[in-house]
FIKOLZA-1660 file (N, C-alpha, C; in steps of 0.1 Angstrom, whole numbers, plus 5000, padded with zeros to 4 digits):
% residues 111
   i   px   py   pz ch aa at
   1 8562 8502 2600  A  M  N
   1 8560 8516 2602  A  M CA
   1 8573 8523 2597  A  M  C
   2 8572 8532 2588  A  A  N
   2 8583 8540 2583  A  A CA
   2 8584 8553 2590  A  A  C
   3 8596 8556 2595  A  H  N
   3 8599 8569 2601  A  H CA
   3 8607 8578 2592  A  H  C
   4 8603 8590 2591  A  H  N
   4 8609 8599 2581  A  H CA
   4 8619 8608 2589  A  H  C
   5 8631 8609 2584  A  F  N
   5 8641 8618 2590  A  F CA
   5 8649 8624 2579  A  F  C
   6 8647 8637 2576  A  M  N
   6 8654 8644 2566  A  M CA
   6 8654 8636 2552  A  M  C
   7 8642 8631 2549  A  G  N
   7 8640 8625 2536  A  G CA
   7 8644 8610 2536  A  G  C
   8 8648 8604 2546  A  R  N
   8 8652 8590 2547  A  R CA
   8 8642 8582 2554  A  R  C
   9 8640 8570 2550  A  H  N
   9 8631 8561 2557  A  H CA
   9 8638 8551 2566  A  H  C
  10 8632 8548 2577  A  N  N
  10 8638 8539 2587  A  N CA
  10 8628 8528 2589  A  N  C
  11 8630 8516 2583  A  N  N
  11 8621 8505 2584  A  N CA
  11 8625 8494 2594  A  N  C
  12 8634 8498 2603  A  S  N
  12 8640 8487 2612  A  S CA
  12 8629 8483 2622  A  S  C
  13 8631 8471 2627  A  K  N
  13 8622 8465 2637  A  K CA
  13 8624 8473 2650  A  K  C
  14 8636 8478 2653  A  A  N
  14 8638 8486 2665  A  A CA
  14 8629 8499 2665  A  A  C
  15 8628 8505 2654  A  A  N
  15 8619 8517 2653  A  A CA
  15 8604 8513 2655  A  A  C
  16 8600 8502 2650  A  E  N
  16 8586 8497 2652  A  E CA
  16 8584 8493 2667  A  E  C
  17 8594 8488 2674  A  A  N
  17 8592 8484 2687  A  A CA
  17 8592 8495 2697  A  A  C
  18 8597 8507 2693  A  E  N
  18 8598 8518 2702  A  E CA
  18 8584 8524 2705  A  E  C
  19 8580 8523 2718  A  P  N
  19 8566 8528 2722  A  P CA
  19 8565 8543 2722  A  P  C
  20 8554 8548 2720  A  S  N
  20 8551 8563 2722  A  S CA
  20 8552 8566 2736  A  S  C
  21 8555 8578 2739  A  K  N
  21 8556 8583 2753  A  K CA
  21 8542 8583 2759  A  K  C
  22 8532 8589 2753  A  V  N
  22 8519 8590 2757  A  V CA
  22 8510 8586 2746  A  V  C
  23 8501 8576 2748  A  K  N
  23 8492 8572 2738  A  K CA
  23 8478 8578 2741  A  K  C
  24 8475 8587 2732  A  V  N
  24 8462 8594 2733  A  V CA
  24 8452 8587 2722  A  V  C
  25 8441 8582 2727  A  P  N
  25 8432 8575 2717  A  P CA
  25 8427 8585 2707  A  P  C
  26 8427 8581 2695  A  T  N
  26 8421 8590 2684  A  T CA
  26 8411 8582 2676  A  T  C
  27 8404 8590 2668  A  G  N
  27 8395 8583 2659  A  G CA
  27 8382 8579 2665  A  G  C
  28 8377 8567 2663  A  G  N
  28 8364 8563 2667  A  G CA
  28 8363 8557 2680  A  G  C
  29 8374 8555 2688  A  D  N
  29 8373 8548 2701  A  D CA
  29 8370 8558 2712  A  D  C
  30 8357 8563 2712  A  H  N
  30 8354 8574 2721  A  H CA
  30 8354 8569 2736  A  H  C
  31 8351 8556 2738  A  R  N
  31 8351 8551 2752  A  R CA
  31 8365 8552 2758  A  R  C
  32 8375 8548 2750  A  K  N
  32 8389 8549 2755  A  K CA
  32 8393 8564 2757  A  K  C
  33 8389 8572 2747  A  E  N
  33 8392 8587 2748  A  E CA
  33 8386 8593 2761  A  E  C
  34 8373 8589 2764  A  E  N
  34 8366 8594 2775  A  E CA
  34 8374 8589 2788  A  E  C
  35 8378 8577 2788  A  K  N
  35 8385 8572 2800  A  K CA
  35 8399 8579 2802  A  K  C
  36 8405 8581 2791  A  H  N
  36 8418 8588 2791  A  H CA
  36 8416 8602 2797  A  H  C
  37 8406 8610 2793  A  H  N
  37 8404 8623 2798  A  H CA
  37 8400 8623 2813  A  H  C
  38 8392 8612 2817  A  K  N
  38 8389 8611 2831  A  K CA
  38 8401 8609 2839  A  K  C
  39 8410 8600 2835  A  H  N
  39 8422 8598 2843  A  H CA
  39 8431 8611 2843  A  H  C
  40 8432 8618 2832  A  M  N
  40 8440 8630 2832  A  M CA
  40 8433 8641 2841  A  M  C
  41 8420 8641 2841  A  E  N
  41 8413 8651 2850  A  E CA
  41 8416 8647 2865  A  E  C
  42 8415 8634 2868  A  Q  N
  42 8418 8630 2882  A  Q CA
  42 8432 8634 2886  A  Q  C
  43 8442 8631 2877  A  L  N
  43 8456 8635 2880  A  L CA
  43 8458 8650 2882  A  L  C
  44 8451 8657 2874  A  A  N
  44 8452 8672 2875  A  A CA
  44 8446 8677 2888  A  A  C
  45 8434 8671 2892  A  Q  N
  45 8428 8674 2905  A  Q CA
  45 8437 8671 2916  A  Q  C
  46 8444 8659 2916  A  L  N
  46 8453 8655 2926  A  L CA
  46 8465 8665 2927  A  L  C
  47 8470 8669 2915  A  G  N
  47 8481 8679 2915  A  G CA
  47 8476 8692 2921  A  G  C
  48 8464 8696 2918  A  A  N
  48 8459 8709 2923  A  A CA
  48 8458 8708 2939  A  A  C
  49 8453 8697 2944  A  V  N
  49 8452 8696 2958  A  V CA
  49 8466 8695 2965  A  V  C
  50 8475 8688 2959  A  A  N
  50 8488 8687 2965  A  A CA
  50 8496 8700 2964  A  A  C
  51 8495 8707 2953  A  A  N
  51 8501 8720 2953  A  A CA
  51 8495 8730 2962  A  A  C
  52 8482 8730 2963  A  G  N
  52 8475 8739 2973  A  G CA
  52 8479 8736 2987  A  G  C
  53 8480 8723 2991  A  A  N
  53 8484 8719 3004  A  A CA
  53 8499 8724 3007  A  A  C
  54 8507 8723 2997  A  Y  N
  54 8521 8728 2998  A  Y CA
  54 8522 8743 3000  A  Y  C
  55 8513 8750 2992  A  A  N
  55 8513 8764 2994  A  A CA
  55 8508 8768 3008  A  A  C
  56 8499 8761 3013  A  L  N
  56 8494 8764 3027  A  L CA
  56 8505 8761 3037  A  L  C
  57 8513 8750 3035  A  H  N
  57 8524 8746 3043  A  H CA
  57 8534 8757 3043  A  H  C
  58 8538 8763 3031  A  E  N
  58 8548 8773 3030  A  E CA
  58 8543 8786 3037  A  E  C
  59 8530 8789 3036  A  K  N
  59 8524 8801 3042  A  K CA
  59 8526 8800 3057  A  K  C
  60 8523 8788 3063  A  H  N
  60 8525 8786 3077  A  H CA
  60 8539 8788 3081  A  H  C
  61 8548 8782 3073  A  K  N
  61 8563 8783 3077  A  K CA
  61 8567 8798 3076  A  K  C
  62 8562 8806 3067  A  A  N
  62 8566 8820 3066  A  A CA
  62 8561 8828 3078  A  A  C
  63 8549 8824 3083  A  K  N
  63 8543 8832 3094  A  K CA
  63 8548 8827 3108  A  K  C
  64 8548 8814 3110  A  K  N
  64 8549 8808 3123  A  K CA
  64 8562 8800 3125  A  K  C
  65 8564 8790 3117  A  A  N
  65 8575 8780 3120  A  A CA
  65 8589 8786 3117  A  A  C
  66 8591 8794 3106  A  D  N
  66 8604 8798 3102  A  D CA
  66 8604 8812 3097  A  D  C
  67 8601 8822 3106  A  P  N
  67 8599 8836 3101  A  P CA
  67 8612 8842 3096  A  P  C
  68 8624 8837 3100  A  E  N
  68 8636 8843 3096  A  E CA
  68 8639 8841 3081  A  E  C
  69 8632 8831 3075  A  H  N
  69 8633 8828 3061  A  H CA
  69 8619 8830 3054  A  H  C
  70 8612 8840 3059  A  A  N
  70 8599 8843 3054  A  A CA
  70 8598 8846 3039  A  A  C
  71 8608 8853 3034  A  R  N
  71 8608 8857 3020  A  R CA
  71 8609 8845 3011  A  R  C
  72 8617 8836 3014  A  S  N
  72 8619 8823 3007  A  S CA
  72 8606 8815 3007  A  S  C
  73 8600 8814 3019  A  H  N
  73 8587 8807 3020  A  H CA
  73 8576 8813 3012  A  H  C
  74 8576 8827 3012  A  K  N
  74 8565 8834 3004  A  K CA
  74 8567 8831 2989  A  K  C
  75 8579 8831 2985  A  V  N
  75 8582 8828 2970  A  V CA
  75 8577 8814 2967  A  V  C
  76 8580 8804 2976  A  K  N
  76 8576 8790 2974  A  K CA
  76 8561 8789 2974  A  K  C
  77 8555 8797 2983  A  E  N
  77 8540 8797 2984  A  E CA
  77 8534 8802 2971  A  E  C
  78 8539 8813 2966  A  G  N
  78 8534 8818 2954  A  G CA
  78 8535 8809 2942  A  G  C
  79 8547 8802 2941  A  V  N
  79 8549 8793 2930  A  V CA
  79 8539 8781 2931  A  V  C
  80 8538 8776 2944  A  A  N
  80 8529 8765 2946  A  A CA
  80 8514 8769 2943  A  A  C
  81 8510 8781 2947  A  A  N
  81 8497 8785 2944  A  A CA
  81 8495 8786 2929  A  A  C
  82 8505 8791 2921  A  A  N
  82 8503 8792 2907  A  A CA
  82 8502 8778 2901  A  A  C
  83 8510 8769 2906  A  V  N
  83 8509 8755 2901  A  V CA
  83 8495 8749 2904  A  V  C
  84 8490 8752 2916  A  A  N
  84 8476 8747 2919  A  A CA
  84 8466 8753 2910  A  A  C
  85 8467 8766 2907  A  V  N
  85 8457 8772 2898  A  V CA
  85 8458 8766 2884  A  V  C
  86 8470 8764 2879  A  G  N
  86 8472 8758 2866  A  G CA
  86 8467 8744 2865  A  G  C
  87 8470 8737 2875  A  S  N
  87 8465 8723 2876  A  S CA
  87 8450 8722 2876  A  S  C
  88 8444 8731 2884  A  A  N
  88 8429 8731 2884  A  A CA
  88 8424 8735 2871  A  A  C
  89 8430 8744 2864  A  G  N
  89 8426 8748 2850  A  G CA
  89 8427 8737 2841  A  G  C
  90 8438 8729 2842  A  F  N
  90 8439 8717 2833  A  F CA
  90 8429 8707 2836  A  F  C
  91 8425 8705 2849  A  A  N
  91 8415 8696 2853  A  A CA
  91 8402 8700 2847  A  A  C
  92 8399 8713 2847  A  F  N
  92 8387 8718 2841  A  F CA
  92 8386 8715 2826  A  F  C
  93 8398 8717 2820  A  H  N
  93 8399 8715 2805  A  H CA
  93 8396 8700 2802  A  H  C
  94 8402 8691 2810  A  E  N
  94 8401 8677 2808  A  E CA
  94 8386 8672 2811  A  E  C
  95 8380 8679 2820  A  H  N
  95 8366 8676 2823  A  H CA
  95 8357 8679 2811  A  H  C
  96 8360 8690 2804  A  H  N
  96 8353 8694 2792  A  H CA
  96 8356 8684 2781  A  H  C
  97 8369 8680 2780  A  E  N
  97 8372 8670 2769  A  E CA
  97 8365 8657 2772  A  E  C
  98 8364 8653 2784  A  K  N
  98 8357 8640 2788  A  K CA
  98 8343 8641 2784  A  K  C
  99 8336 8653 2787  A  K  N
  99 8322 8654 2784  A  K CA
  99 8320 8654 2768  A  K  C
 100 8330 8660 2761  A  E  N
 100 8329 8660 2747  A  E CA
 100 8330 8645 2741  A  E  C
 101 8340 8638 2746  A  A  N
 101 8341 8624 2742  A  A CA
 101 8329 8615 2745  A  A  C
 102 8323 8618 2757  A  K  N
 102 8311 8611 2761  A  K CA
 102 8299 8614 2751  A  K  C
 103 8298 8627 2748  A  K  N
 103 8288 8631 2739  A  K CA
 103 8290 8625 2725  A  K  C
 104 8302 8624 2720  A  N  N
 104 8305 8618 2707  A  N CA
 104 8302 8603 2708  A  N  C
 105 8305 8597 2719  A  R  N
 105 8302 8582 2720  A  R CA
 105 8287 8580 2720  A  R  C
 106 8280 8588 2727  A  R  N
 106 8265 8586 2728  A  R CA
 106 8258 8589 2714  A  R  C
 107 8263 8599 2707  A  H  N
 107 8257 8603 2695  A  H CA
 107 8263 8596 2682  A  H  C
 108 8272 8587 2685  A  G  N
 108 8278 8579 2674  A  G CA
 108 8286 8587 2664  A  G  C
 109 8293 8597 2668  A  H  N
 109 8302 8605 2659  A  H CA
 109 8314 8597 2656  A  H  C
 110 8316 8594 2643  A  H  N
 110 8328 8587 2639  A  H CA
 110 8336 8596 2630  A  H  C
 111 8349 8597 2633  A  H  N
 111 8357 8606 2624  A  H CA
 111 8367 8597 2616  A  H  C
% end
């Protein structure tokens, strides 16, 4: 595997042994792609639930448990709510990608 850097090639074994950070299946392996999107969807759902729970926790602290720091808790609640919405949106996106990979697998689309 040759790596390009400013016009130079690096053919060392160390460069070949270096793994990618995230391996996303591409090409014709639709089953692996479908599984990847399913796992990402599940992680995003978990993130949405966790962030939502934290937002509710901060809301409770702002009102009942720690009212003298209510402003700080409201800011944390807002950030956590935004993360929950973003994570839910990403889960929705991954659900769509999973369905697309499943459709491609069923209909034999090879790229």
